[in-house]
C-alpha positions, 0 to 999 in steps of 0.5 A, a space after each residue: 305804725 299800727 294798722 287799723 281794723 278798717 285797713 286790715 279789712 279792705 286788705 282782706 277784701 281785696 285779697 278775696 276779690 283777687 283770689 275769686 277772680 283768679 279762681 273764675 279765670 282758672 275755672 272757665 279756662 279749664 271748662 272751656 278746655 274740657 269740652 274739647 280735651 275730654 273726647 281725647 283724654 276719655 277716648 276709649 270706646 269711641 271711633 278712631 280713624 285718620 282724616 285727609 282734609 278735602 276742602 276747608 270753609 271759614 270755620 270748618 274743614 271737610 275731610 275724608 275719614 279712614 276708620 281703624 280696624 273697629 270703627 264704623 265708616 263714614 263718608 265725611 266728617 267735619 274738622 274745626 278750622 282752628 286745629 291748623 287744617 289745610 287742604 291735603 293734611 292728614 292726622 289722626 282723629 276721634 270722633 265726637 259721639 252722636 256727630 260726624 265731627 272729629 277732633 284731633 289726637 295725638 300730642 298736638 291735639 292734646 295740646 290744643 285742646 288745653 289751649 284755653 287753660 294756658 290762655 287763662 294761666 297767663 292772665 291770672 298770672 297778671 291778677 296774681 302778681 298784681 292783685 295778690 302781690 304773689 310775685 313768684 307764684 305768678 311767675 310760676 303760673 305764667 310760665 306754666 301758661 306760656 309753655 303750654 301755649 308755645 308747645 302748642 304752636 310748635 306741635 301744630 
């Protein structure tokens, strides 16, 4: 059976729309991740140290800060509650420039920073598999996202 040109145009339009949805999901995930990850990836020249969580609120925790040899001292810093911080925890951090907010470093901090991208990969896998009909690619993308999510859960 020969396909009509209108059918081919509809299929091409659907594939373009689904491709655009995948692109938006992945760019949004990467953009959201980079907001935190760039403090870890591009940490040269920033203040580094270790924090000990003192008190936690609903969204942030306050912590005492012990700078490394070249960083300046700070009386207190704040860390986002979402980094699995509990009172008494100690972990390495980098200070966001111009603030007293810190970002967890090391492998747990790196994985946590890329968590939004992991979620975007899992969501994009459904669109790739269902909308674009690329099952193998969808399995690969979904597996990569799931591995990132599980690795973050295990590391924190």
